[in-house]
C-alpha positions as a printed Julia matrix, in Angstrom:
206×3 Matrix{Float64}:
 30.62   48.95  120.11
 29.74   51.37  123.14
 32.13   53.03  125.62
 31.08   54.96  128.54
 32.99   58.35  129.47
 33.08   59.55  133.11
 32.65   62.76  133.29
 35.6    63.33  135.55
 39.08   64.3   133.78
 40.31   61.12  134.49
 37.86   59.8   132.25
 38.59   56.34  130.6
 36.08   54.28  128.54
 34.89   51.6   129.99
 31.7    49.09  129.11
 28.94   51.08  129.82
 27.54   49.99  133.45
 23.73   49.63  133.57
 23.35   52.63  135.68
 25.29   54.99  133.41
 22.69   57.27  133.18
 22.35   58.12  137.17
 26.04   58.14  137.49
 26.4    60.95  134.75
 27.95   58.82  131.77
 27.5    59.1   127.77
 27.44   56.34  125.76
 28.65   56.55  122.07
 28.3    54.03  119.32
 30.82   54.11  115.87
 28.93   53.96  113.05
 30.26   54.4   109.44
 32.77   54.63  108.52
 31.86   57.09  105.55
 34.0    57.13  102.26
 35.22   60.58  101.45
 38.39   59.91   99.27
 41.66   60.61   99.3
 42.18   63.96  101.9
 39.16   64.69  104.04
 40.54   67.86  105.94
 37.59   69.52  108.1
 33.89   68.42  108.84
 30.62   70.77  109.21
 27.22   70.23  109.77
 24.01   71.46  108.32
 20.49   70.85  107.26
 21.73   71.43  103.65
 18.81   70.11  101.41
 15.87   71.29  104.01
 14.18   68.12  105.22
 15.06   69.17  109.04
 17.86   66.94  109.37
 21.35   67.27  109.85
 23.6    66.26  106.82
 27.83   67.12  106.72
 30.19   68.22  104.16
 33.7    67.72  104.26
 36.68   69.49  101.92
 38.75   66.79  100.0
 41.86   68.2    99.03
 41.74   65.97   96.18
 38.72   66.13   94.83
 35.78   69.01   95.98
 33.57   69.26   98.78
 31.74   65.87   99.72
 28.14   65.84  101.49
 26.36   63.31  103.2
 22.88   63.72  103.54
 21.09   62.67  107.04
 17.71   61.03  106.94
 17.51   61.99  110.78
 17.92   58.44  112.22
 21.71   57.94  112.31
 22.04   57.25  108.45
 23.91   59.17  105.75
 23.5    59.01  102.11
 26.56   59.82   99.85
 28.92   60.29   98.73
 27.84   63.28   97.16
 30.47   65.06   95.45
 30.85   69.16   93.99
 33.82   70.94   92.52
 35.19   73.38   94.16
 38.33   74.6    92.8
 42.42   73.61   93.7
 42.85   71.71   96.73
 39.46   72.83   99.23
 40.89   72.96  102.34
 38.1    74.49  104.73
 34.4    75.12  104.18
 31.97   76.72  106.08
 28.32   77.26  105.67
 25.92   80.43  105.27
 23.44   81.91  103.43
 25.21   84.19  100.84
 22.62   85.5    98.38
 19.46   86.17  100.53
 17.18   83.03   99.3
 17.28   81.39  102.61
 19.4    78.26  101.41
 22.37   77.26  102.7
 25.79   77.99  100.7
 29.2    76.51  100.75
 32.19   78.6   101.35
 35.25   76.83  100.51
 38.5    78.34  101.08
 40.69   76.94   98.06
 44.3    77.11   96.18
 47.62   76.31   97.21
 50.96   78.17   96.68
 48.67   81.08   94.27
 47.33   77.93   92.71
 43.65   78.99   92.27
 43.54   80.14   95.66
 41.05   82.34   97.33
 37.27   81.49   97.97
 35.24   79.26   95.87
 31.58   80.15   96.99
 28.93   77.65   95.76
 25.1    78.13   95.7
 22.62   75.59   97.27
 20.22   74.83   94.41
 17.62   74.9    96.49
 17.58   70.94   97.07
 20.97   70.39   98.56
 22.71   70.48   95.55
 25.33   73.4    94.62
 25.52   75.08   91.4
 29.17   75.9    90.05
 31.47   77.36   92.29
 32.73   80.87   91.81
 36.06   81.76   92.25
 36.95   84.98   94.87
 40.72   85.86   94.92
 42.23   85.83   98.5
 46.22   85.22   99.05
 48.78   81.91   98.4
 47.53   79.38  100.34
 43.94   80.12  102.18
 43.89   77.01  105.23
 40.8    78.21  107.47
 37.4    80.38  106.77
 34.84   81.6   109.16
 31.1    83.79  107.94
 30.17   86.43  109.87
 28.52   90.03  109.12
 31.7    92.22  110.45
 30.34   95.47  109.16
 26.89   95.5   110.67
 25.18   95.82  107.38
 23.21   92.48  107.66
 24.94   90.38  105.22
 27.21   87.94  105.65
 30.95   88.14  105.16
 33.73   86.21  105.18
 37.16   85.64  106.44
 39.84   83.72  105.37
 43.41   82.81  106.58
 46.39   82.03  104.49
 49.02   79.22  105.63
 52.34   81.11  104.05
 51.83   84.57  104.31
 50.59   84.51  108.1
 47.74   87.18  107.08
 44.06   87.1   107.05
 41.88   88.21  103.9
 37.84   89.85  104.95
 36.15   89.16  101.94
 32.65   91.72  102.45
 29.56   90.92  100.5
 28.34   93.49   98.16
 24.86   93.14   97.27
 23.8    94.23   94.13
 20.31   95.17   92.13
 18.29   92.07   90.21
 19.8    91.84   87.1
 16.95   89.94   84.44
 19.8    88.77   82.45
 21.48   86.24   84.3
 24.16   88.59   86.06
 24.64   87.57   90.26
 22.52   90.13   92.2
 25.49   89.46   95.25
 29.3    89.33   94.86
 32.37   90.06   97.55
 34.54   91.8    97.57
 37.96   91.71   98.5
 38.49   94.01  100.82
 41.21   94.3   103.6
 44.17   92.39  104.16
 45.41   92.01  107.94
 49.19   91.16  108.6
 50.54   89.56  111.86
 50.59   92.28  114.68
 48.68   94.95  112.41
 45.55   96.26  114.14
 43.0    97.89  111.29
 40.58   99.97  112.0
 38.53  100.4   108.49
 35.32  102.7   108.44
 36.93  105.9   111.0
 33.79  104.26  113.41
 36.53  103.37  116.4
 35.72   99.87  115.71
 38.13   97.34  114.54
C-alpha cells in the first residue's frame, strides 16, 4: 500500500495524488514482515558483508542478534542469528579491531546476570565470531560508539537501566600476538553517576 505524507505539521496519510512530487509528498510502501523472533528491541543499519548494500541488525532479547542482509533492491535474506550473551538489548556498529570490517557491540545482561558489553568481531563476510564479554553494571540498556579519548580508537559508552549510571569502555590496543591472543581489548575505565561531572585526564575536557 502506498501512502503520501505532506510535509507539514498537520500531515495525514492519504492516497498519493498524481502530482505528489510537485506537492512535496513522500510515498512509502510497506514491505515484509521480516521474522526476528520474540523480543526485538532496536534496529541499526550498516553494510556488514561488504557488498555495498545496507543490512540491518536487531538485538533480540530472546535469542541473540538477528541480521538480515540487503540486496540493494529492497530485498533481505535472513534471519541470521548470532549469540550475544544474556538478554541482548541494544547494538552498535564499529570497527573495533582495526581490520576495516564492521563489528558489533551489544549491551547485554539483566540484574547482574551476564551484564556487560558483548563484542562480536566480523569474520570479513558479514558473519560474526563468538562474543567476548566486557563487564559493565547490572542491566545495560543503551550503547553508543565514539572515540572518547582522542587516541584514534573507537570506545564504547553504555547506560545502565537500574543504577542510572553510565559506563565508559575505552579500547586498549595491544601488540600482535602470533599465538592467537587478542590484539585489542576494552577496559572498563569510568563510571558516571547521575548529576556527576567527570574530568579524567587532567586536560580540562570532560
